[in-house]
N, C-alpha and C positions, 0 to 999 in steps of 0.2 A: 504494500500500500504506500502511496506517495506521502512524503512528509506533509505536503499541503493538506491532504485529506485527514491525516492524523490530527493536525492542529485544529481543523474545523470540527472534528468529532469531539475532541476534548473540550473545546470552548463551548460548543453547543450543549453537550451533556452536563457540564459543570454548572451551567447557568439555569438548568432545568427548563429550557425553552419549550420543550414539548408539553409542559404542564401549565405554563403561564407565560403570557407575552411579556417580553422584557420592557415593553413600553410602559408597563405598570410600575416599573422601578422608580424610586424617588429620584428626581433630578438633582444634580450636584448643587452645592452651595451657591456658586455664582449664577447659575441658570435661574433657579426659582427666586433668588434674592432680588434679581433685577427683572424678573419676568413672571410675577406672581399670578397673573391671569391664567397661566398654564395649569396651575393646580387649584385655583379658586376663581370661578367666573364672576364673583361679587367684586373683584378688583377691576373689572372692565370699566374704562372711563374714569378711573380714580384721579388721574392727573388732568389739569385744565387744558392741556394741549395734546396733540397727537404724539404718541410714543411708539417708536419702532425698534424692535430688538432682534438681533441676529445672534444665535448661539451655535457654537461649533465645538464638539468634544470628541476626542479620540482619533481624529484624523492625522495627528502627528505621530501616532504609534506606528512602529514599523512592522508589527506582527500581523500577518494576514489573518483575517477572521476575528480580530479583536473588536470589542464594542466601539461603535462609531455613531455619532448623532449630529444632525444639523437641523436647525429650525428657525422659522421667522414668525414673529407675531406683530400685529398692529393693534394698538389700544387707543381709543379716542372717545372723547365726550361728544354728545349731541348738543345741538343748539339749546335744547331744553336741558338745563344743568342737572336735573335729577336722573337723567338716562345716560348710560355708558354702553359702548359697543367694543367688542374685541374679537379678533380672529387670528388664526394661526395655522401653520402647516409644519410638520417635522418628519424626518426620516431617521429610523433606527436600524442599524445593521449589526448583527453578531453571528459569526459562523455562517450558516447557510440560510439564516432567517433575516427577512427584510420586512419592516413594518412602516408604512406611511400613514400618518395620522393627520386629520384636519378637523378644525372645530370653529364654531362661532359662539360668542358669549354675549349675553345681555344682562345689564344690571339696572336696578332702580335704587336710588339713593334718597335717604332722608337727611338733609343738612340741618344742623343745629346752629344757633346764633353765634356761638363762640368760634373763633378762628385763631389757631395758634401758629400760623405760618410766620416765618422770619424772612429776612432778606435773601436767604438761599435755601430755605427748607419749606417746601409746600406740605402743610400738615393740617388739613381741615378736620373739623369735628363732624363725623359722618357715620351713618349706619347704612350698609349696602347689602342688598339681596341680589343674587345672580343665578342665572340658569345657563346651561351650555348644551350644545348638541353637535354631533359630528360623526365621524366614521374612522375605523381603522382598516386599512387594506393590508391583510396579513398574508405573507408568502414564505413558505419553507421549501427550498430546493433540496429535498432529502436524497434524491437520486445522485446528486453531486458527491455524496459521501461514499458511493460505491460499496454499500453494505448489502451483501447478498444473503438470501435465505432468512430474512427477518421481515415479517409482514408490516412492522411499524415503519420500515424504511422503504416500502415497496412503491410508494407513490408520493409525489409532491403534494403539499398542502397549500391551498389558495382559497381565501374567503374574505368577505367584507363583514365587519362587525359594527353596527350602528351604536353610537354612544349618546347617553343623556346624563347630565349631571346638575348639581346645584351647590350653592355655597352662600355663606353669610360672612360679612367682614365689618368690624367696628374699629374706628380710630378716634381717640380723644387725647388731647394734649400729647404726652409722650408715649402713651400706651396704645398698642393695637393688638387685635386678636381676630382670628378667622377660623372657620370650620367649613370643610368642603368634602364632597364626594364627586369627583370628576366623571365617574362612570357608574351610575346606579344599577345598570342592568347586567354588568359583567358581559358574558358571551351568550346570554339567553336568546339574542336575536341573530346569532351566527347561523349560517347554513351548513357549517361543518362542525362535527362533534369531536374532532381530534385536537381541539385546543380548549384550554380551561382558563379563562380570564376572570378573576374575582374582583369585586368592588374594593377600591382602596379609599380609606378614610384619612383625611389630613386635618391636623390641628396645628395652627401656626400662631405664635404670640411673640411680642417683643417690646422693648422699652428703649426710647431714644432720649439722650440727655447730652447737654453741652458740658465739656470738661473745663472750659475756660470762661472767664468773666465776659469776654468780648465775643463769645459764641463762634470761635474759630475752629474748634475741634468738637465733632459730634461722635459719640460712642453709641453703638446700637447692638446690645446683646439680644439674642433671639433663640427660639426653639421651634423646630418642626417635628411633629410626631406623626408617624405613619402606622396604620393598622390594616392588615389584611387577614381575613379569617383563615386560621390554620397556620399562621406564621407568627414568629415573635414580633412584639412591638418594636419599632425602630425609631430612634430619636436622633435628630441633628441638633447639636449645641454650637451656636455660632456667635461670633462677635465681629462687627465691622467698625472701622474708624475712618471718618471723613474729615479731611483738613481743608477748610475754606472752599469746599466744592471744587477742589483742584486735584487732590490725590485721595485714593481710597485703598485701604488695606483690610484684610480680614483673615480669620482663622476659624476653623470649625472641626468638630469631632462627631463622627457618626458611630453610634454604639456598635461595638464588636465588628467594626468594618474598616474605617479609614479616617484619615485626617485630610482636611481640605485647606488650601491656602489660596488667597486671591490678592491681586494687586492691580491697580489701574490708575489712570489719570484722565482728566478732562482736556481734550484737545481744544475745545471751545466751549462756550456756555450751552451749546446745543448737542455736542457730540462727545462721547467718552468711549474708551476702550479698556477692557479688563482681561487679565490672564488668570486662569484657574488651574491649580494642580491638585489632583486627587491621589493620595498616597495610601496604598493598602497597608494595614497594620500587620496582618498575618500572611500576606501574599495569597489570600484566597481569591482576590480579584486583581485585575491588571491595573497598574498605575496609568492615569490618563492626564493629558494636557487639554486645556480648552480655552477658547477665546469668546468674549462677549463684546458685541458692538451695539451701542445704544444711541439712538438719535431721538431727540425731543424737540419738536417745532415750537413756534411761538416764543414764549419767554424762556424756553429751554429748561435747565435744571434749577433755576432760581425760584424763590418763594413768591407768593402773591400777597 
């Protein structure tokens, strides 16, 4: 058997891809931290201007068949300030499995009188409810593994899985909290019984505060908890530091899995770029490098 095929088999089996789509895995620190609408539709239209995010993870890895992800989201408010819209498309590859996901999100917001935004930190007092809908285009090229005399590998798998989700998000002063289920139905609407996609529950909370009198340094500790039936609860503990909306640094720990490090800078008031490194603690998963590009129109990343 060729070395290429051996690598593909090991990567595929070790991630359990035949039992659950890897698209259900928690996105890394940099991705969801700057792209929250992916896991919570209530975040659609949160910012006062159009926000466009491009994420790329794993494409710098030299091992063929290793996990790779690329995605684009657009997040914007409607002229009616209580309504927000978001949309996105992403592609995940690992081994012989390829999943393309697309979604649209709608949110309705209740704005309260107080507004805690500063000259560079947009921070409204708001309660938001969101819904999302989309589809996963799931493909497994099992015949590429050249495994004979095993019925589980006798045919390729190809199916479309419709997705429906919901979420709620609350932000006040320096505290924010969110709860979401991006895919309420799992794989119940799939036309193929060979995959098992379970609903994923997310809980996200954080606290923002300024470390200096002149509000030049903002520190943002946060937590993201993920729960899937039949699997251990997973938690991400993260901290970001922002200096004058020019430089950003962060570090995070995912329970029993990995350490995340990010660093980035603002090229202009409307555009920033960040680098993310995900380091496995016990070598159970591959180390990955990622890039996040973020463009915000209008007033950019300044407060209102």
